[in-house]
C-alpha positions as CSV (number, residue, x, y, z in Angstrom):
1,M,70.8,-25.1,16.9
2,R,72.3,-27.6,14.4
3,V,74.3,-26.5,11.8
4,L,76.0,-27.5,8.9
5,V,79.2,-25.8,7.1
6,T,80.4,-26.8,3.9
7,G,83.7,-25.4,2.2
8,A,85.1,-25.0,6.0
9,T,88.7,-25.3,4.4
10,G,87.7,-22.1,2.3
11,Y,88.1,-18.5,3.2
12,I,84.8,-17.2,4.5
13,G,84.1,-21.3,5.7
14,G,87.7,-21.3,7.7
15,R,86.5,-18.1,9.9
16,L,82.8,-18.6,9.9
17,V,83.2,-22.7,12.0
18,P,84.8,-20.9,15.3
19,R,82.4,-18.3,15.6
20,L,79.4,-20.4,14.9
21,L,81.5,-23.0,17.8
22,E,81.7,-19.3,20.1
23,R,77.7,-18.6,20.2
24,G,76.9,-21.9,21.0
25,H,75.9,-24.5,17.7
26,N,76.7,-28.0,16.9
27,V,78.2,-27.4,14.0
28,R,79.0,-30.4,11.5
29,L,81.4,-30.1,8.5
30,L,80.9,-31.1,5.0
31,V,84.5,-32.3,3.6
32,R,85.9,-34.3,1.0
33,D,89.2,-34.9,2.7
34,T,88.5,-34.7,6.4
35,A,92.6,-34.5,7.4
36,R,91.9,-31.2,5.6
37,I,90.3,-30.0,9.3
38,A,93.7,-31.6,11.6
39,G,95.5,-29.0,13.5
40,R,92.6,-26.1,13.5
41,T,92.5,-25.2,17.6
42,W,88.4,-26.5,17.0
43,A,89.2,-29.4,15.5
44,D,87.5,-31.3,18.4
45,R,84.8,-29.1,18.6
46,V,82.8,-30.6,15.1
47,E,81.2,-33.3,13.6
48,L,82.9,-34.0,10.2
49,A,80.9,-35.8,7.8
50,K,83.3,-37.5,5.1
51,A,81.3,-37.0,1.4
52,D,81.6,-34.4,-1.4
53,L,79.0,-32.6,-2.9
54,L,79.3,-34.0,-6.8
55,E,78.8,-37.5,-5.3
56,P,75.5,-37.2,-4.5
57,A,74.9,-40.7,-3.3
58,T,77.0,-39.5,-0.3
59,L,75.1,-36.1,0.6
60,P,71.8,-37.9,2.9
61,P,74.3,-39.2,5.7
62,A,76.1,-35.6,6.0
63,L,72.5,-33.3,6.3
64,E,70.9,-36.0,8.1
65,G,69.2,-33.7,11.5
66,I,70.3,-30.5,10.4
67,E,68.8,-27.5,11.3
68,A,70.8,-25.5,8.8
69,A,73.1,-24.6,6.5
70,F,76.0,-22.7,4.9
71,Y,76.6,-23.3,1.1
72,L,80.0,-21.6,0.5
73,V,81.8,-23.9,-1.7
74,H,82.7,-22.6,-5.8
75,S,84.5,-24.3,-8.5
76,M,85.8,-21.3,-10.3
77,T,89.2,-22.3,-10.3
78,A,88.5,-26.1,-11.4
79,G,89.0,-25.0,-15.0
80,R,86.1,-24.3,-18.2
81,D,83.5,-26.8,-16.7
82,F,83.2,-25.4,-13.8
83,A,79.7,-23.5,-14.3
84,N,77.7,-27.0,-14.5
85,M,80.1,-28.5,-11.9
86,D,78.5,-25.3,-9.3
87,A,75.0,-25.9,-10.7
88,R,75.1,-29.8,-10.1
89,A,76.6,-29.2,-7.0
90,A,74.2,-27.0,-6.1
91,R,70.8,-29.2,-7.5
92,A,72.4,-32.7,-5.3
93,F,73.3,-30.0,-2.2
94,A,69.1,-28.7,-2.7
95,A,67.5,-32.5,-2.8
96,A,70.1,-33.8,0.1
97,A,69.0,-30.8,2.3
98,S,64.9,-30.8,2.3
99,G,64.6,-31.3,6.0
100,A,66.3,-27.6,6.3
101,R,64.7,-24.7,7.9
102,L,67.4,-23.1,6.4
103,V,69.9,-22.8,4.4
104,V,72.6,-19.5,4.0
105,Y,74.3,-19.1,0.7
106,L,76.7,-16.4,0.1
107,G,76.9,-15.1,-3.5
108,G,78.1,-12.6,-5.4
109,L,76.7,-9.3,-6.8
110,M,75.3,-8.6,-10.0
111,P,76.1,-5.3,-12.4
112,E,73.1,-3.5,-13.3
113,V,74.2,-3.0,-16.2
114,G,76.5,-4.7,-19.5
115,Q,76.9,-8.5,-19.3
116,A,77.9,-10.5,-16.0
117,S,80.4,-12.5,-16.0
118,T,80.9,-15.7,-16.1
119,H,81.7,-16.5,-12.5
120,L,79.4,-13.7,-11.5
121,A,76.3,-15.7,-13.6
122,S,77.1,-19.1,-12.5
123,R,77.2,-17.5,-8.7
124,A,73.4,-16.1,-9.6
125,E,72.5,-19.3,-11.1
126,V,73.7,-21.2,-8.1
127,G,72.2,-19.1,-6.0
128,G,68.3,-19.6,-8.0
129,I,68.8,-23.7,-7.6
130,L,69.2,-23.2,-3.9
131,R,66.0,-21.0,-3.6
132,A,63.6,-23.1,-5.7
133,A,64.3,-25.8,-4.1
134,L,64.8,-25.1,-0.3
135,P,64.2,-22.4,2.0
136,T,67.1,-20.1,1.4
137,T,68.6,-16.5,2.6
138,E,70.9,-15.1,-0.4
139,L,74.1,-12.9,0.3
140,R,75.6,-11.3,-2.1
141,A,78.9,-9.6,-2.1
142,G,81.1,-7.7,-3.8
143,P,85.1,-8.3,-3.1
144,I,85.9,-9.1,0.1
145,I,88.6,-7.3,2.3
146,G,90.2,-8.4,4.8
147,A,93.6,-10.1,5.7
148,G,94.4,-12.9,3.0
149,S,91.3,-12.4,0.8
150,A,92.1,-12.7,-2.9
151,S,90.7,-9.6,-3.2
152,F,92.5,-7.3,-0.5
153,E,95.9,-9.1,-2.1
154,M,95.1,-7.8,-5.8
155,V,95.0,-4.8,-4.2
156,R,97.9,-4.9,-2.2
157,Y,100.7,-6.1,-4.6
158,L,99.7,-4.2,-7.2
159,T,100.0,-1.2,-5.1
160,E,103.1,-2.0,-2.9
161,R,105.3,-3.8,-6.8
162,L,104.2,-0.8,-9.1
163,P,104.8,3.0,-7.8
164,V,103.2,3.8,-11.9
165,M,100.1,2.2,-13.0
166,V,99.2,1.8,-16.8
167,A,95.3,0.6,-16.5
168,P,92.7,0.3,-18.2
169,R,89.7,1.8,-18.1
170,W,87.2,-0.3,-15.9
171,V,89.9,0.8,-13.1
172,G,87.3,3.9,-13.4
173,N,84.2,1.7,-12.2
174,P,82.4,1.6,-9.4
175,V,83.0,-0.9,-7.2
176,Q,81.4,-2.5,-3.7
177,P,83.8,-3.7,-2.1
178,I,83.1,-4.9,2.2
179,A,85.7,-6.3,4.9
180,V,85.6,-9.6,5.8
181,R,84.2,-8.8,9.2
182,D,81.1,-7.9,7.6
183,V,80.9,-10.5,5.8
184,L,80.7,-13.1,8.6
185,S,78.2,-10.9,10.8
186,Y,75.6,-11.0,8.5
187,L,75.8,-14.6,7.4
188,L,75.7,-15.2,11.5
189,A,72.6,-12.4,12.0
190,A,71.0,-14.8,9.6
191,L,71.0,-17.7,10.9
192,E,68.9,-15.8,13.0
193,R,66.3,-15.0,10.8
194,E,63.5,-16.6,8.9
195,P,65.0,-17.1,4.7
196,L,65.3,-13.6,3.4
197,G,65.6,-14.9,-0.3
198,V,68.0,-12.1,-1.7
199,V,69.5,-9.5,0.3
200,E,72.8,-7.7,-0.7
201,V,75.3,-6.4,1.5
202,G,78.4,-3.8,0.6
203,G,80.1,-0.9,2.2
204,D,81.9,1.8,0.6
205,A,81.1,2.4,-3.1
206,L,84.3,3.4,-5.3
207,S,86.7,2.1,-7.9
208,F,88.8,-0.3,-8.1
209,K,91.3,2.9,-8.8
210,H,90.2,4.3,-5.7
211,M,90.5,1.2,-3.6
212,M,94.4,1.7,-4.6
213,Q,94.7,4.8,-4.0
214,V,93.1,4.7,-0.4
215,Y,95.9,1.5,0.0
216,A,98.1,3.3,-0.8
217,Q,97.1,6.6,2.0
218,V,97.6,4.1,4.7
219,R,100.4,2.6,3.6
220,G,102.2,6.2,2.8
221,L,102.8,5.3,-0.7
222,K,103.1,7.7,-3.3
223,R,101.5,6.1,-6.9
224,V,100.3,6.9,-10.0
225,I,97.3,5.2,-12.1
226,V,96.9,6.6,-15.4
227,P,93.6,4.8,-17.3
228,V,93.7,4.2,-20.3
229,P,90.8,3.1,-23.2
230,V,91.4,-0.1,-23.7
231,L,89.4,-3.0,-21.7
232,A,91.0,-6.1,-22.3
233,P,90.5,-7.9,-18.7
234,G,92.2,-11.3,-20.3
235,L,95.3,-9.5,-20.9
236,A,94.9,-7.0,-17.3
237,A,93.9,-10.9,-15.7
238,R,97.7,-12.8,-16.9
239,W,99.8,-9.3,-15.5
240,V,97.6,-9.5,-12.6
241,G,98.8,-13.5,-11.8
242,L,102.8,-12.2,-13.1
243,V,102.7,-9.3,-10.6
244,T,100.5,-10.3,-7.2
245,P,100.4,-14.0,-5.8
246,I,96.6,-14.4,-7.3
247,P,96.6,-17.7,-9.7
248,N,95.5,-16.5,-13.4
249,R,92.2,-18.9,-13.3
250,L,91.0,-16.6,-10.0
251,A,92.3,-13.3,-11.4
252,V,90.8,-14.2,-14.7
253,P,86.9,-14.2,-12.7
254,I,87.9,-11.3,-10.4
255,I,88.7,-8.6,-13.0
256,E,86.0,-9.9,-15.6
257,G,83.3,-9.4,-12.2
258,V,84.2,-5.0,-11.9
259,I,84.4,-4.9,-15.7
260,H,80.9,-3.2,-15.4
261,P,79.5,-1.3,-12.1
262,L,78.9,-3.6,-9.4
263,L,77.6,-1.9,-6.8
264,A,74.5,-3.2,-3.5
265,D,71.1,-1.9,-2.8
266,T,72.5,-2.1,0.7
267,A,68.5,-0.7,1.9
268,R,66.9,-3.8,2.4
269,A,70.3,-5.1,4.2
270,L,70.4,-1.6,6.4
271,S,66.4,-2.6,7.5
272,L,67.0,-6.3,8.2
273,F,70.3,-6.1,10.4
274,P,70.5,-2.1,12.4
275,A,72.7,-3.7,14.2
276,I,75.8,-4.2,11.4
277,R,77.2,-0.6,10.3
278,P,79.8,-1.9,7.6
279,L,83.0,-0.6,8.1
280,T,84.6,2.0,5.7
281,Y,86.8,0.9,3.3
282,R,89.8,2.3,4.6
283,R,88.9,1.0,7.9
284,A,89.2,-2.7,6.4
285,V,92.5,-2.0,4.8
286,E,93.4,-0.7,8.0
287,E,92.0,-3.9,10.0
288,A,93.8,-6.6,6.9
289,L,97.0,-4.4,7.3
290,G,96.9,-5.0,11.1
291,A,96.4,-8.7,11.3
292,I,99.4,-9.5,8.1
293,E,102.0,-7.1,11.0
294,R,100.5,-9.2,14.3
295,G,100.6,-12.6,12.4
296,E,97.0,-13.7,13.2
297,V,95.7,-14.4,9.3
298,E,92.8,-16.7,10.1
299,T,92.7,-17.8,6.6
300,R,93.7,-17.1,3.0
301,W,92.2,-17.7,-0.3
302,S,95.2,-20.0,-1.5
303,G,93.6,-22.3,1.5
304,A,91.0,-23.8,-0.2
305,L,91.6,-27.6,-1.8
306,G,94.3,-27.4,-4.4
307,S,95.2,-29.8,-7.5
308,G,94.7,-33.3,-6.2
309,S,94.0,-34.9,-2.5
310,T,96.4,-36.1,0.0
311,V,98.0,-39.4,-1.6
312,E,99.1,-42.7,0.5
313,L,103.3,-42.4,-1.0
314,S,104.1,-45.4,0.7
315,D,104.6,-48.7,-2.1
316,R,104.3,-46.6,-5.1
317,E,105.3,-48.2,-8.2
318,G,107.6,-45.8,-9.6
319,L,108.4,-43.0,-7.1
320,I,111.5,-41.3,-7.3
321,R,112.8,-41.1,-3.4
322,E,116.7,-38.7,-2.5
323,V,117.0,-39.2,0.6
324,R,119.5,-37.4,3.0
325,T,119.7,-38.0,6.9
326,V,121.8,-35.8,9.6
327,R,121.6,-36.1,13.5
328,I,121.5,-33.3,15.3
329,E,122.2,-32.2,18.8
330,T,118.7,-31.0,19.7
331,S,114.8,-32.2,20.4
332,P,112.6,-33.2,17.7
333,Q,110.9,-30.1,18.3
334,T,113.8,-27.2,17.8
335,V,114.3,-29.2,14.3
336,F,110.3,-29.3,13.9
337,E,110.4,-26.1,14.7
338,I,112.4,-24.6,11.8
339,F,111.8,-26.9,8.9
340,S,108.3,-26.3,9.3
341,S,109.0,-22.1,9.5
342,L,110.3,-22.6,6.0
343,G,109.0,-20.2,2.7
344,G,107.3,-16.9,2.5
345,E,109.1,-14.5,3.2
346,R,112.1,-16.2,5.8
347,G,112.8,-17.9,2.4
348,W,114.6,-21.2,2.3
349,L,118.0,-21.0,3.5
350,V,119.8,-21.7,1.0
351,W,120.0,-21.3,-2.9
352,N,117.6,-18.6,-2.5
353,W,118.0,-17.1,-5.6
354,A,117.7,-20.4,-7.3
355,W,113.8,-20.9,-5.4
356,W,113.6,-17.7,-7.0
357,L,114.2,-18.3,-10.5
358,R,112.0,-21.6,-10.3
359,G,109.3,-19.8,-8.9
360,L,109.5,-17.1,-11.7
361,V,109.9,-20.2,-14.3
362,D,106.6,-21.5,-12.9
363,R,105.1,-18.0,-12.9
364,V,106.0,-17.4,-16.1
365,T,104.6,-21.2,-17.5
366,G,101.1,-20.4,-15.5
367,G,101.8,-22.0,-12.2
368,P,101.5,-20.1,-9.2
369,G,105.0,-19.2,-8.1
370,L,106.6,-18.5,-4.2
371,R,104.2,-15.7,-4.2
372,R,101.6,-17.4,-2.3
373,G,104.0,-17.0,0.3
374,R,102.5,-18.5,3.7
375,R,99.5,-17.8,6.2
376,H,101.9,-17.4,9.4
377,P,105.5,-17.8,9.5
378,R,105.4,-20.8,12.1
379,E,101.8,-22.2,12.0
380,L,100.8,-24.9,9.5
381,L,97.6,-26.4,8.4
382,V,97.0,-29.2,6.3
383,G,95.4,-28.1,3.0
384,E,97.2,-24.5,3.1
385,A,99.6,-23.1,0.8
386,L,103.0,-23.0,1.5
387,D,104.8,-20.5,-1.4
388,F,104.3,-23.6,-4.6
389,W,103.8,-25.8,-2.5
390,R,100.5,-27.4,-0.6
391,V,100.7,-28.9,2.8
392,E,99.5,-32.1,2.5
393,E,100.4,-33.3,6.1
394,V,101.5,-31.9,9.5
395,E,102.3,-33.9,12.7
396,P,104.2,-31.5,15.1
397,P,106.8,-32.1,16.1
398,R,107.7,-35.1,14.0
399,L,106.7,-34.7,9.9
400,L,105.7,-32.3,7.9
401,R,104.5,-33.4,4.1
402,L,104.2,-30.5,1.5
403,R,103.0,-31.2,-2.2
404,A,103.9,-29.2,-5.5
405,E,101.6,-27.1,-7.2
406,M,103.9,-25.8,-10.0
407,R,104.2,-26.8,-13.0
408,L,106.4,-29.9,-13.8
409,P,105.8,-33.4,-16.3
410,G,105.1,-35.9,-12.8
411,R,104.4,-34.9,-9.3
412,A,106.4,-34.1,-6.7
413,W,106.8,-33.6,-3.0
414,L,109.3,-32.9,-0.2
415,Q,109.4,-34.3,3.3
416,W,110.6,-34.0,6.6
417,Q,111.0,-36.2,9.7
418,A,112.3,-35.7,13.1
419,V,113.6,-39.1,14.7
420,P,114.5,-39.7,18.4
421,D,117.4,-40.5,18.8
422,G,118.9,-40.6,21.9
423,D,119.2,-37.5,23.7
424,G,119.6,-35.9,20.1
425,T,117.4,-35.4,17.0
426,R,117.8,-37.4,13.1
427,L,116.4,-35.3,10.1
428,V,115.5,-37.1,7.9
429,Q,114.7,-35.0,4.5
430,T,113.1,-37.4,1.4
431,A,112.7,-35.3,-2.2
432,L,109.8,-37.5,-4.0
433,F,108.8,-37.1,-7.8
434,A,106.6,-39.6,-9.7
435,P,107.4,-39.4,-13.6
436,V,105.0,-39.0,-16.1
437,G,106.3,-40.9,-19.2
438,L,109.7,-39.9,-20.9
439,G,109.5,-36.0,-20.1
440,G,109.2,-36.5,-16.8
441,A,112.1,-38.8,-17.1
442,L,114.3,-36.6,-18.4
443,Y,113.3,-33.9,-16.1
444,W,114.3,-35.2,-13.5
445,N,117.8,-36.9,-14.5
446,L,118.6,-33.0,-16.2
447,L,118.6,-31.3,-13.0
448,Y,119.3,-34.1,-10.7
449,P,122.8,-32.3,-10.3
450,A,120.9,-29.0,-8.8
451,H,118.6,-30.7,-6.8
452,R,121.4,-32.2,-5.5
453,L,123.4,-28.7,-4.0
454,I,119.8,-27.5,-3.0
455,F,118.5,-30.6,-1.2
456,S,122.2,-30.9,0.2
457,G,122.4,-27.8,1.7
458,L,118.9,-27.1,3.1
459,V,118.9,-30.2,4.9
460,R,122.4,-29.1,7.3
461,A,121.0,-25.2,6.6
462,I,118.1,-26.8,8.5
463,A,120.6,-29.0,10.9
464,R,122.7,-25.3,11.5
465,E,119.7,-23.5,12.2
466,A,118.6,-26.1,14.6
467,T,121.6,-26.2,16.0
468,A,121.4,-22.4,17.1
469,E,118.6,-22.4,18.3
470,A,119.3,-25.0,20.9
471,R,122.1,-23.0,22.2
472,R,120.3,-20.0,22.4
473,A,117.7,-21.6,24.4
474,A,120.0,-23.9,26.9
475,R,121.9,-19.3,27.4
476,G,118.2,-18.3,28.0
477,L,118.2,-21.1,30.3
478,E,121.7,-20.2,32.5
479,E,121.4,-16.6,32.2
480,P,119.7,-15.3,36.2
């Protein structure tokens, strides 16, 4: 089938695409930035259509000849106007996709009592727009549990880091999480059926408190959770934003969505898709932890496009550059492997306490901080998060460029190039800063002494690590 996928760089879309290809479908991706697909193992097997759902004129060519489409996008981290943006995007898509025989949309469960959060109401509105205009199957799911999902990361970090938790009363409300594996199974199965309207899917029904307790049992941890008679979703979201990698703009809609019971009526799903038997929550947690331990996290919540899009740095006026170079007696591939493995649990080789402190300051002031980590210990893809950076360009074995997403009075990048130099490599490390106003200029100049120490130490540390790695490889080759 000729299938279009929107949101292919997101958590679900990035996992759905290879599974569609495995089933023999011809897959076209609607993306704003085609560079975001580079590096995926399946990149050469898909068709790319550059378009923007908020620019209706770009959509008809992207949807021409499509038989079915997956609608897997939202704008809830875009600011206060996200609901209006999502509605506009859905209407533009519905107008352009009139020739499709089926649209499969992944939405969210709605509470049976109490007022739905702004986010869940927006997801329902998008589903209504699509169903009114197109033959649509709308799968409604609760919190998705899988390695790298926002809901799982929130449970994981809260439970791992807080032996004793004083929690608001809503942690006792029932919710119905679902394993990411089951969400993907439902999406793929829906493609083989006629339009079904709204279908609610879910796994075990349990409270958010119980979710953390089960996680603690799986990890062999002892945790005490004390509910208190307060609601305070905004305060709770900011606490989550401080303790976990989830930023406030994502934590707020997640928490607002579970302050009322959030349960699925799964009878219809079980009848329509009898072959899919959802995993228990415990099993979903075990699978997620296993994938993390094996380094097999396919996608993460932070992989969706961050603030700003890819930019061209050359010939840019007002750009401050801090360049350091060193020659290393080893191959570009070895050097690339060292600088492309920085961050996450490995850290930044030198001045790790300073990186941690900068991340803490960023976290307190509303930025992402360092806790987003990285999806894979060695592999990087364009567009994914790495601590408080976003991977803007990666070209093994010669180039890696990161764009800062920390709170700054300007825009910043950190770039490494591994340039062949005779029988060795010249490593070029470049810090770039585009200041905004007087504050930006003062920021760079006041912090330059510290930056100079950190950046000079970093380039030397990369050189040491690359040299040591080359020596280890040489010794391995010499052994009988």
